[in-house]
C-alpha positions, 0 to 999 in steps of 0.5 A: 500499500505504499504510495510512489513519489509520483502518485503523492506529488500528483494527489498534493498537486490535484488538493492544492489546484481544488484549494485554488478553484474553492478560494477563487469562489468564495472570494467571487461569492464575497465580491458580489454580494459586496462582503468587505471580510477577508474569506475564512481562513483556510484550513489544514489538514495535517 
């Protein structure tokens, strides 16, 4: 069940892309609502 380095890098890269898309969507939503507060802090999963 050990992951290879390439599999781990691929999974991490996908997670980072998904996170970026989610943050951009939150920012767009906040700007549409005219909110002046920053979006909530990112969650960390260690």
